[in-house]
Z-matrix of the N, CA and C atoms (Angstrom, degrees):
N
C 1 1.448
C 2 1.530 1 108.81
N 3 1.305 2 115.95 1 133.45
C 4 1.459 3 121.51 2 -179.90
C 5 1.526 4 108.46 3 -95.19
N 6 1.313 5 116.63 4 128.91
C 7 1.463 6 120.56 5 178.79
C 8 1.519 7 109.70 6 -71.57
N 9 1.325 8 115.52 7 138.26
C 10 1.464 9 120.31 8 178.95
C 11 1.525 10 109.09 9 -74.74
N 12 1.292 11 116.18 10 136.05
C 13 1.461 12 121.40 11 178.58
C 14 1.521 13 109.91 12 -65.36
N 15 1.323 14 116.06 13 137.15
C 16 1.458 15 120.56 14 178.61
C 17 1.521 16 110.68 15 -59.14
N 18 1.323 17 117.72 16 -34.73
C 19 1.464 18 120.40 17 -178.35
C 20 1.523 19 112.24 18 -67.04
N 21 1.331 20 117.96 19 -16.83
C 22 1.465 21 120.97 20 178.59
C 23 1.522 22 112.86 21 -90.94
N 24 1.319 23 117.29 22 -8.23
C 25 1.458 24 120.68 23 180.00
C 26 1.522 25 110.01 24 -79.57
N 27 1.331 26 116.96 25 147.53
C 28 1.467 27 118.42 26 177.83
C 29 1.530 28 110.34 27 -66.93
N 30 1.314 29 115.67 28 144.23
C 31 1.459 30 121.76 29 179.05
C 32 1.519 31 109.98 30 -100.54
N 33 1.309 32 116.84 31 149.58
C 34 1.461 33 122.04 32 174.37
C 35 1.520 34 108.14 33 -70.62
N 36 1.313 35 116.98 34 131.08
C 37 1.466 36 122.72 35 176.34
C 38 1.529 37 107.29 36 -96.01
N 39 1.325 38 117.02 37 113.52
C 40 1.459 39 122.74 38 -175.52
C 41 1.523 40 110.61 39 -92.56
N 42 1.312 41 116.11 40 140.02
C 43 1.465 42 121.05 41 171.61
C 44 1.528 43 107.97 42 -93.67
N 45 1.319 44 116.51 43 165.98
C 46 1.464 45 120.58 44 176.64
C 47 1.525 46 109.86 45 -60.99
N 48 1.335 47 117.77 46 -40.61
C 49 1.470 48 120.38 47 178.99
C 50 1.524 49 111.59 48 -61.69
N 51 1.329 50 117.55 49 -43.19
C 52 1.467 51 120.66 50 177.96
C 53 1.529 52 110.60 51 -65.34
N 54 1.304 53 116.02 52 -40.54
C 55 1.466 54 121.91 53 178.02
C 56 1.531 55 109.99 54 -59.96
N 57 1.328 56 117.02 55 -44.22
C 58 1.466 57 120.96 56 178.43
C 59 1.526 58 111.17 57 -64.11
N 60 1.344 59 117.67 58 -36.42
C 61 1.465 60 120.30 59 177.34
C 62 1.533 61 110.64 60 -65.16
N 63 1.327 62 117.39 61 -38.82
C 64 1.467 63 120.30 62 176.51
C 65 1.528 64 110.76 63 -60.07
N 66 1.308 65 116.28 64 -36.53
C 67 1.468 66 121.26 65 177.89
C 68 1.526 67 109.97 66 -72.10
N 69 1.340 68 116.75 67 -45.10
C 70 1.466 69 121.46 68 -176.48
C 71 1.529 70 112.50 69 -61.51
N 72 1.329 71 117.80 70 -36.88
C 73 1.467 72 120.27 71 -178.30
C 74 1.526 73 112.51 72 -90.72
N 75 1.331 74 117.83 73 0.69
C 76 1.455 75 121.57 74 174.14
C 77 1.511 76 115.76 75 88.00
N 78 1.330 77 117.72 76 8.88
C 79 1.466 78 119.28 77 175.96
C 80 1.527 79 109.59 78 -68.58
N 81 1.321 80 115.94 79 -41.92
C 82 1.464 81 121.61 80 171.33
C 83 1.520 82 107.45 81 -106.68
N 84 1.331 83 116.81 82 133.33
C 85 1.463 84 121.11 83 -179.60
C 86 1.523 85 109.75 84 -126.04
N 87 1.313 86 115.98 85 179.63
C 88 1.467 87 120.13 86 178.71
C 89 1.530 88 111.46 87 -65.19
N 90 1.322 89 117.22 88 -17.23
C 91 1.468 90 120.46 89 175.77
C 92 1.522 91 112.20 90 -75.16
N 93 1.339 92 116.57 91 -18.63
C 94 1.465 93 121.65 92 178.05
C 95 1.518 94 107.97 93 -89.33
N 96 1.298 95 117.06 94 109.43
C 97 1.463 96 121.32 95 -179.09
C 98 1.523 97 108.15 96 -89.58
N 99 1.340 98 114.69 97 84.12
C 100 1.460 99 121.38 98 -175.43
C 101 1.522 100 110.26 99 -132.33
N 102 1.324 101 114.96 100 162.98
C 103 1.453 102 122.18 101 172.20
C 104 1.519 103 107.55 102 -143.01
N 105 1.318 104 116.60 103 158.46
C 106 1.455 105 122.05 104 -179.49
C 107 1.525 106 108.87 105 -98.87
N 108 1.343 107 116.10 106 117.75
C 109 1.466 108 122.01 107 -179.48
C 110 1.522 109 109.02 108 -127.90
N 111 1.308 110 117.10 109 118.52
C 112 1.472 111 121.37 110 178.40
C 113 1.522 112 112.11 111 52.18
N 114 1.321 113 117.25 112 40.03
C 115 1.454 114 120.69 113 177.23
C 116 1.515 115 115.10 114 81.00
N 117 1.320 116 118.07 115 1.73
C 118 1.462 117 121.70 116 178.45
C 119 1.524 118 109.69 117 -111.01
N 120 1.317 119 115.79 118 136.93
C 121 1.461 120 120.74 119 174.74
C 122 1.526 121 106.39 120 -84.83
N 123 1.325 122 115.10 121 113.58
C 124 1.462 123 122.16 122 -171.39
C 125 1.525 124 109.42 123 -112.48
N 126 1.326 125 115.69 124 130.29
C 127 1.457 126 120.23 125 177.01
C 128 1.524 127 109.62 126 -72.36
N 129 1.329 128 115.54 127 134.26
C 130 1.456 129 120.72 128 179.03
C 131 1.530 130 109.21 129 -86.15
N 132 1.319 131 115.54 130 142.62
C 133 1.462 132 121.80 131 -179.07
C 134 1.529 133 108.81 132 -71.38
N 135 1.344 134 117.95 133 135.05
C 136 1.467 135 119.43 134 176.01
C 137 1.530 136 110.77 135 -59.19
N 138 1.320 137 115.82 136 148.36
C 139 1.462 138 120.66 137 -177.58
C 140 1.524 139 111.02 138 -86.82
N 141 1.326 140 115.00 139 128.99
C 142 1.453 141 118.90 140 171.79
C 143 1.533 142 107.64 141 -86.59
N 144 1.342 143 118.38 142 169.09
C 145 1.468 144 119.82 143 -177.24
C 146 1.531 145 115.09 144 -55.28
N 147 1.351 146 121.35 145 -42.98
C 148 1.469 147 118.53 146 178.92
C 149 1.531 148 112.99 147 -60.98
N 150 1.321 149 116.80 148 -39.39
C 151 1.467 150 120.33 149 178.83
C 152 1.526 151 109.98 150 -64.05
N 153 1.322 152 116.43 151 -49.49
C 154 1.461 153 120.78 152 -179.32
C 155 1.527 154 111.33 153 -61.70
N 156 1.329 155 116.86 154 -42.54
C 157 1.460 156 121.34 155 -179.35
C 158 1.525 157 111.66 156 -63.10
N 159 1.330 158 117.29 157 -44.84
C 160 1.466 159 120.40 158 179.87
C 161 1.521 160 112.07 159 -69.47
N 162 1.323 161 117.58 160 -36.16
C 163 1.464 162 119.93 161 175.98
C 164 1.522 163 109.48 162 -61.51
N 165 1.322 164 116.89 163 -44.87
C 166 1.470 165 120.66 164 177.85
C 167 1.520 166 111.57 165 -64.36
N 168 1.324 167 116.91 166 -43.01
C 169 1.461 168 121.16 167 -179.29
C 170 1.527 169 111.19 168 -60.00
N 171 1.335 170 116.52 169 -50.97
C 172 1.466 171 120.07 170 178.90
C 173 1.525 172 110.47 171 -62.60
N 174 1.332 173 116.49 172 -46.81
C 175 1.461 174 119.97 173 -178.21
C 176 1.516 175 112.71 174 -59.38
N 177 1.333 176 116.98 175 -47.83
C 178 1.464 177 120.68 176 -178.97
C 179 1.523 178 111.79 177 -64.52
N 180 1.331 179 116.82 178 -43.54
C 181 1.466 180 120.37 179 179.55
C 182 1.528 181 110.75 180 -65.14
N 183 1.324 182 116.72 181 -40.63
C 184 1.462 183 120.29 182 -178.47
C 185 1.523 184 112.13 183 -67.53
N 186 1.326 185 117.86 184 -34.86
C 187 1.469 186 120.15 185 176.52
C 188 1.525 187 109.32 186 -57.41
N 189 1.325 188 117.14 187 -41.54
C 190 1.468 189 121.14 188 178.97
C 191 1.526 190 111.77 189 -71.84
N 192 1.328 191 116.93 190 -46.50
C 193 1.467 192 120.98 191 -176.44
C 194 1.529 193 113.28 192 -64.84
N 195 1.322 194 116.84 193 -35.92
C 196 1.461 195 120.91 194 -173.97
C 197 1.529 196 112.97 195 -103.69
N 198 1.327 197 117.30 196 13.35
C 199 1.466 198 120.91 197 -178.57
C 200 1.527 199 110.72 198 -53.69
N 201 1.318 200 115.98 199 127.19
C 202 1.460 201 121.72 200 179.15
C 203 1.516 202 114.50 201 77.93
N 204 1.335 203 117.64 202 -4.39
C 205 1.470 204 121.35 203 -177.87
C 206 1.525 205 112.41 204 -112.85
N 207 1.323 206 115.99 205 -34.31
C 208 1.463 207 120.86 206 -176.97
C 209 1.525 208 108.71 207 -154.62
N 210 1.304 209 114.74 208 160.74
C 211 1.454 210 122.41 209 177.31
C 212 1.526 211 107.29 210 -99.09
N 213 1.321 212 118.06 211 135.29
C 214 1.460 213 122.19 212 179.42
C 215 1.526 214 108.24 213 -105.38
N 216 1.321 215 115.32 214 123.15
C 217 1.467 216 121.62 215 178.14
C 218 1.524 217 107.80 216 -114.61
N 219 1.317 218 115.83 217 132.44
C 220 1.455 219 121.38 218 -178.06
C 221 1.520 220 109.88 219 -115.02
N 222 1.336 221 115.53 220 116.94
C 223 1.459 222 123.42 221 176.21
C 224 1.527 223 112.30 222 53.13
N 225 1.334 224 114.24 223 49.05
C 226 1.464 225 121.65 224 178.07
C 227 1.521 226 109.23 225 -125.19
N 228 1.341 227 117.30 226 154.66
C 229 1.467 228 120.61 227 -174.42
C 230 1.523 229 114.41 228 -67.34
N 231 1.337 230 113.75 229 149.52
C 232 1.464 231 123.88 230 169.41
C 233 1.521 232 106.44 231 -126.40
N 234 1.309 233 117.37 232 130.49
C 235 1.459 234 120.21 233 175.51
C 236 1.518 235 106.52 234 -91.86
N 237 1.334 236 116.50 235 101.15
C 238 1.464 237 118.14 236 -172.71
C 239 1.516 238 114.78 237 -113.61
N 240 1.324 239 117.65 238 -5.57
C 241 1.465 240 120.83 239 177.32
C 242 1.525 241 107.25 240 -160.40
N 243 1.325 242 117.71 241 164.92
C 244 1.470 243 118.78 242 178.30
C 245 1.525 244 113.21 243 -60.87
N 246 1.346 245 116.68 244 -18.67
C 247 1.462 246 119.53 245 -177.94
C 248 1.530 247 113.46 246 -129.32
N 249 1.332 248 117.43 247 20.56
C 250 1.472 249 120.01 248 179.18
C 251 1.521 250 111.18 249 -141.14
N 252 1.320 251 114.79 250 128.33
C 253 1.460 252 121.24 251 174.04
C 254 1.531 253 107.89 252 -139.76
N 255 1.339 254 115.59 253 75.67
C 256 1.466 255 119.67 254 -179.71
C 257 1.525 256 111.43 255 -73.75
N 258 1.325 257 114.52 256 166.67
C 259 1.459 258 121.95 257 176.16
C 260 1.527 259 108.40 258 -124.25
N 261 1.334 260 117.34 259 80.19
C 262 1.469 261 119.59 260 -179.30
C 263 1.526 262 110.80 261 -63.37
N 264 1.322 263 115.15 262 155.60
C 265 1.460 264 119.02 263 -179.32
C 266 1.521 265 111.83 264 -62.43
N 267 1.321 266 117.24 265 -42.67
C 268 1.468 267 122.11 266 178.33
C 269 1.523 268 108.34 267 -135.34
N 270 1.328 269 116.10 268 133.68
C 271 1.464 270 121.45 269 172.74
C 272 1.523 271 107.69 270 -128.19
N 273 1.321 272 115.70 271 125.84
C 274 1.465 273 121.92 272 174.38
C 275 1.523 274 105.04 273 -100.96
N 276 1.339 275 115.62 274 112.02
C 277 1.463 276 120.44 275 -172.30
C 278 1.529 277 110.90 276 -125.76
N 279 1.333 278 114.33 277 164.04
C 280 1.461 279 120.62 278 177.32
C 281 1.527 280 110.08 279 -57.85
N 282 1.319 281 115.62 280 148.21
C 283 1.458 282 120.23 281 172.54
C 284 1.521 283 107.64 282 -64.67
N 285 1.311 284 116.85 283 139.43
C 286 1.459 285 122.36 284 -179.40
C 287 1.521 286 107.91 285 -128.00
N 288 1.353 287 117.68 286 127.10
C 289 1.466 288 118.75 287 -178.14
C 290 1.531 289 113.07 288 -58.94
N 291 1.322 290 117.18 289 -27.22
C 292 1.466 291 120.98 290 178.61
C 293 1.524 292 112.88 291 -95.58
N 294 1.324 293 116.22 292 3.06
C 295 1.473 294 122.34 293 179.54
C 296 1.528 295 111.87 294 54.31
N 297 1.331 296 115.86 295 34.05
C 298 1.465 297 123.05 296 177.24
C 299 1.529 298 112.12 297 59.13
N 300 1.344 299 116.24 298 35.96
C 301 1.464 300 120.58 299 177.59
C 302 1.520 301 112.21 300 -72.68
N 303 1.346 302 117.42 301 -30.61
C 304 1.464 303 120.26 302 -174.31
C 305 1.526 304 113.63 303 -104.64
N 306 1.312 305 117.79 304 1.09
C 307 1.469 306 121.63 305 178.05
C 308 1.522 307 108.86 306 -167.70
N 309 1.333 308 114.53 307 160.37
C 310 1.464 309 119.66 308 172.30
C 311 1.528 310 108.06 309 -85.67
N 312 1.328 311 118.18 310 152.99
C 313 1.466 312 119.77 311 175.74
C 314 1.527 313 111.35 312 -57.97
N 315 1.322 314 114.29 313 150.58
C 316 1.465 315 122.71 314 177.59
C 317 1.530 316 107.95 315 -112.76
N 318 1.333 317 118.42 316 172.59
C 319 1.472 318 119.92 317 -177.05
C 320 1.524 319 114.29 318 -52.60
N 321 1.321 320 117.16 319 -39.79
C 322 1.467 321 119.46 320 -178.39
C 323 1.525 322 112.88 321 -68.41
N 324 1.324 323 117.79 322 -12.02
C 325 1.465 324 122.29 323 177.78
C 326 1.527 325 112.61 324 -89.44
N 327 1.322 326 117.41 325 -10.78
C 328 1.468 327 122.03 326 -168.97
C 329 1.529 328 111.85 327 -96.11
N 330 1.329 329 115.34 328 129.56
C 331 1.464 330 121.99 329 170.05
C 332 1.534 331 110.56 330 -91.07
N 333 1.334 332 115.77 331 -43.56
C 334 1.462 333 121.68 332 -170.71
C 335 1.521 334 109.40 333 -156.64
N 336 1.336 335 116.00 334 138.38
C 337 1.466 336 121.93 335 171.67
C 338 1.517 337 108.94 336 -118.53
N 339 1.334 338 115.60 337 145.95
C 340 1.465 339 121.42 338 178.47
C 341 1.526 340 108.84 339 -133.14
N 342 1.322 341 115.54 340 132.53
C 343 1.462 342 122.06 341 170.72
C 344 1.523 343 107.56 342 -114.78
N 345 1.321 344 116.42 343 133.75
C 346 1.458 345 122.65 344 174.75
C 347 1.528 346 106.09 345 -93.53
N 348 1.326 347 117.61 346 121.72
C 349 1.463 348 120.44 347 -171.87
C 350 1.519 349 112.34 348 -121.65
N 351 1.294 350 114.48 349 126.56
C 352 1.456 351 120.52 350 165.34
C 353 1.522 352 106.71 351 -124.37
N 354 1.319 353 117.42 352 -71.35
C 355 1.468 354 119.84 353 177.74
C 356 1.526 355 112.87 354 -85.62
N 357 1.317 356 118.64 355 -9.42
C 358 1.472 357 122.00 356 -175.25
C 359 1.525 358 113.43 357 -104.94
N 360 1.320 359 118.19 358 13.78
C 361 1.465 360 120.78 359 -173.82
C 362 1.526 361 112.51 360 -56.24
N 363 1.307 362 118.37 361 -45.27
C 364 1.459 363 120.86 362 -178.50
C 365 1.532 364 111.27 363 -61.34
N 366 1.321 365 117.09 364 -46.55
C 367 1.469 366 120.14 365 178.60
C 368 1.527 367 111.25 366 -64.25
N 369 1.325 368 117.23 367 -41.42
C 370 1.465 369 120.47 368 -179.28
C 371 1.527 370 111.55 369 -66.02
N 372 1.332 371 117.67 370 -37.46
C 373 1.475 372 121.83 371 -178.82
C 374 1.519 373 112.35 372 -76.35
N 375 1.299 374 117.62 373 -26.15
C 376 1.457 375 120.40 374 -174.41
C 377 1.526 376 112.22 375 -110.10
N 378 1.314 377 116.29 376 -75.89
C 379 1.461 378 119.72 377 -174.45
C 380 1.525 379 112.58 378 -60.26
N 381 1.328 380 117.13 379 -51.06
C 382 1.465 381 119.11 380 -177.10
C 383 1.523 382 111.81 381 -69.96
N 384 1.326 383 118.07 382 -38.91
C 385 1.473 384 119.71 383 177.39
C 386 1.524 385 110.25 384 -59.20
N 387 1.311 386 117.24 385 -40.32
C 388 1.466 387 121.34 386 178.88
C 389 1.527 388 110.77 387 -65.21
N 390 1.328 389 117.25 388 -46.46
C 391 1.469 390 121.42 389 179.05
C 392 1.523 391 110.26 390 -60.50
N 393 1.329 392 117.16 391 -46.00
C 394 1.461 393 120.76 392 -177.95
C 395 1.528 394 111.37 393 -67.25
N 396 1.320 395 117.77 394 -39.93
C 397 1.470 396 120.55 395 177.69
C 398 1.522 397 110.59 396 -64.49
N 399 1.330 398 117.61 397 -45.46
C 400 1.464 399 121.08 398 179.07
C 401 1.523 400 111.41 399 -59.25
N 402 1.322 401 116.87 400 -33.82
C 403 1.465 402 121.41 401 179.83
C 404 1.528 403 112.29 402 -79.10
N 405 1.332 404 117.08 403 -9.58
C 406 1.460 405 120.56 404 -179.95
C 407 1.516 406 114.30 405 82.03
N 408 1.335 407 117.54 406 21.80
C 409 1.470 408 120.62 407 176.56
C 410 1.529 409 106.78 408 -64.61
N 411 1.349 410 118.14 409 119.01
C 412 1.465 411 120.44 410 -170.20
C 413 1.526 412 115.51 411 -67.31
N 414 1.325 413 116.27 412 -27.31
C 415 1.466 414 118.64 413 -176.12
C 416 1.525 415 109.16 414 -149.99
N 417 1.330 416 115.20 415 134.88
C 418 1.462 417 122.19 416 -176.41
C 419 1.526 418 108.32 417 -140.30
N 420 1.336 419 115.85 418 126.02
C 421 1.456 420 121.03 419 178.55
C 422 1.524 421 109.40 420 -114.34
N 423 1.315 422 115.33 421 141.54
C 424 1.465 423 121.20 422 170.98
C 425 1.525 424 107.10 423 -117.29
N 426 1.312 425 116.20 424 122.47
C 427 1.461 426 121.47 425 176.45
C 428 1.526 427 106.99 426 -90.82
N 429 1.324 428 116.00 427 107.16
C 430 1.463 429 122.93 428 -179.61
C 431 1.531 430 107.73 429 -87.32
N 432 1.323 431 115.40 430 99.78
C 433 1.463 432 119.81 431 -174.76
C 434 1.523 433 112.93 432 -65.90
N 435 1.322 434 117.39 433 -37.46
C 436 1.468 435 119.94 434 -176.99
C 437 1.521 436 112.06 435 -66.51
N 438 1.319 437 118.10 436 -37.88
C 439 1.466 438 121.88 437 -179.22
C 440 1.530 439 112.75 438 -95.63
N 441 1.336 440 116.65 439 -5.29
C 442 1.474 441 122.58 440 -176.12
C 443 1.527 442 110.21 441 53.28
N 444 1.324 443 113.84 442 52.70
C 445 1.463 444 122.16 443 179.61
C 446 1.525 445 109.55 444 -131.75
N 447 1.324 446 114.38 445 161.04
C 448 1.460 447 120.92 446 171.25
C 449 1.523 448 106.93 447 -122.02
N 450 1.324 449 115.65 448 123.39
C 451 1.462 450 121.92 449 177.40
C 452 1.521 451 106.54 450 -95.36
N 453 1.318 452 116.33 451 121.97
C 454 1.463 453 122.07 452 -174.63
C 455 1.524 454 109.13 453 -109.20
N 456 1.325 455 115.37 454 121.09
C 457 1.466 456 121.99 455 176.51
C 458 1.523 457 108.23 456 -109.52
N 459 1.335 458 114.92 457 133.01
C 460 1.466 459 120.32 458 179.22
C 461 1.524 460 110.03 459 -141.25
N 462 1.317 461 114.83 460 160.47
C 463 1.467 462 123.27 461 174.69
C 464 1.529 463 112.38 462 63.41
N 465 1.347 464 116.82 463 72.92
C 466 1.459 465 119.87 464 179.48
C 467 1.523 466 111.84 465 -67.95
N 468 1.315 467 115.29 466 143.08
C 469 1.460 468 121.53 467 174.33
C 470 1.527 469 106.62 468 -149.83
N 471 1.325 470 116.25 469 117.60
C 472 1.454 471 119.78 470 -176.67
C 473 1.514 472 110.16 471 64.99
N 474 1.332 473 115.95 472 -125.95
C 475 1.460 474 119.29 473 -178.31
C 476 1.532 475 113.24 474 -106.32
N 477 1.341 476 116.08 475 23.99
C 478 1.467 477 118.94 476 178.03
C 479 1.528 478 109.92 477 -147.87
N 480 1.307 479 114.65 478 171.35
C 481 1.463 480 121.65 479 176.89
C 482 1.519 481 108.49 480 -103.30
N 483 1.329 482 116.31 481 141.21
C 484 1.457 483 121.56 482 -178.32
C 485 1.523 484 112.63 483 -80.25
N 486 1.324 485 116.66 484 -19.49
C 487 1.462 486 120.60 485 -178.55
C 488 1.528 487 109.75 486 -126.61
N 489 1.326 488 115.51 487 130.63
C 490 1.463 489 121.91 488 174.12
C 491 1.522 490 107.49 489 -133.65
N 492 1.327 491 115.64 490 127.15
C 493 1.458 492 121.14 491 -178.80
C 494 1.524 493 107.99 492 -133.10
N 495 1.316 494 116.90 493 137.61
C 496 1.462 495 121.07 494 177.67
C 497 1.523 496 108.35 495 -108.15
N 498 1.331 497 115.05 496 121.72
C 499 1.464 498 121.48 497 -179.66
C 500 1.524 499 109.83 498 -108.40
N 501 1.308 500 115.35 499 144.63
C 502 1.461 501 121.66 500 176.83
C 503 1.532 502 109.04 501 -89.55
N 504 1.323 503 116.09 502 166.29
C 505 1.462 504 121.27 503 -178.82
C 506 1.525 505 112.36 504 -60.64
N 507 1.326 506 117.77 505 -23.44
C 508 1.467 507 121.39 506 -179.24
C 509 1.529 508 112.84 507 -85.94
N 510 1.328 509 117.78 508 -3.36
C 511 1.466 510 121.94 509 -178.05
C 512 1.525 511 111.61 510 -86.75
N 513 1.315 512 114.61 511 170.59
C 514 1.465 513 122.38 512 174.95
C 515 1.521 514 107.63 513 -126.83
N 516 1.331 515 115.41 514 158.30
C 517 1.462 516 120.83 515 179.99
C 518 1.520 517 109.25 516 -148.87
N 519 1.317 518 115.17 517 151.80
C 520 1.464 519 122.17 518 172.05
C 521 1.526 520 107.25 519 -121.83
N 522 1.318 521 118.34 520 129.09
C 523 1.462 522 120.09 521 177.24
C 524 1.527 523 110.98 522 -60.89
N 525 1.327 524 116.58 523 147.94
C 526 1.467 525 120.86 524 -179.50
C 527 1.522 526 112.36 525 -54.03
N 528 1.319 527 116.85 526 -44.41
C 529 1.467 528 120.84 527 -175.91
C 530 1.523 529 113.08 528 -74.83
N 531 1.327 530 117.06 529 -15.86
C 532 1.465 531 121.47 530 -177.27
C 533 1.526 532 109.95 531 -135.71
N 534 1.320 533 118.64 532 69.11
C 535 1.466 534 120.61 533 -176.67
C 536 1.531 535 113.49 534 -62.57
N 537 1.320 536 116.73 535 -18.49
C 538 1.463 537 120.27 536 179.64
C 539 1.530 538 112.47 537 -79.05
N 540 1.328 539 117.82 538 -11.69
C 541 1.466 540 121.31 539 -179.31
C 542 1.527 541 108.79 540 -98.68
N 543 1.313 542 115.26 541 107.32
C 544 1.473 543 121.11 542 -179.86
C 545 1.529 544 107.96 543 -97.59
N 546 1.311 545 115.82 544 124.63
C 547 1.456 546 121.25 545 -176.78
C 548 1.527 547 108.92 546 -110.48
N 549 1.320 548 115.65 547 116.02
C 550 1.468 549 121.80 548 175.52
C 551 1.523 550 106.74 549 -83.39
N 552 1.315 551 116.66 550 110.47
C 553 1.461 552 120.31 551 -173.07
C 554 1.519 553 113.14 552 -62.32
N 555 1.329 554 117.92 553 -33.11
C 556 1.464 555 119.84 554 -177.97
C 557 1.524 556 112.36 555 -65.11
N 558 1.328 557 117.56 556 -20.69
C 559 1.466 558 119.51 557 179.86
C 560 1.525 559 112.42 558 -79.98
N 561 1.339 560 117.13 559 -19.05
C 562 1.464 561 118.34 560 -178.26
C 563 1.519 562 114.08 561 -123.12
N 564 1.322 563 118.08 562 -17.01
C 565 1.461 564 121.15 563 178.78
C 566 1.519 565 108.17 564 -85.30
N 567 1.314 566 116.02 565 107.36
C 568 1.473 567 121.03 566 -174.29
C 569 1.518 568 111.83 567 -92.87
């Protein structure tokens, strides 16, 4: 008898509500570095120093740049679909009087998402870009640490973005929602 490959077995498709119940009853804890993507509980890759440093650099700079205009969330959940609750490295979201104490931000709360990529570039460019586009996230940046570039996705339609632009570390950019905020990438891309 030949054993069936585990990869050929059907997988459980988790909803955000089921995922939250796993957290509430302690099956998933803060020690489990996971996120829910397309109904799958996916282990997050541990952060190496360049990833952590760039996440901090962008987060700290954005807190200053967007003060009074938007809330900056670093590596915190977004409920963006019935079966997806990713934790992007940086989320620029609408100001909320309750500071999102009673819920995670939803797609309509998001101005911009950023993923810092070294070992996760393929997943960030494909799986996450598709999830974010389907949710209608208006702007998504991937910071490619190995190439010292920022890939800018704008104008979601269906499961993809209509605009993709690659910026070098010497370039500057202004987010769509905040054209008055000019970001010099060389000052924050480490």
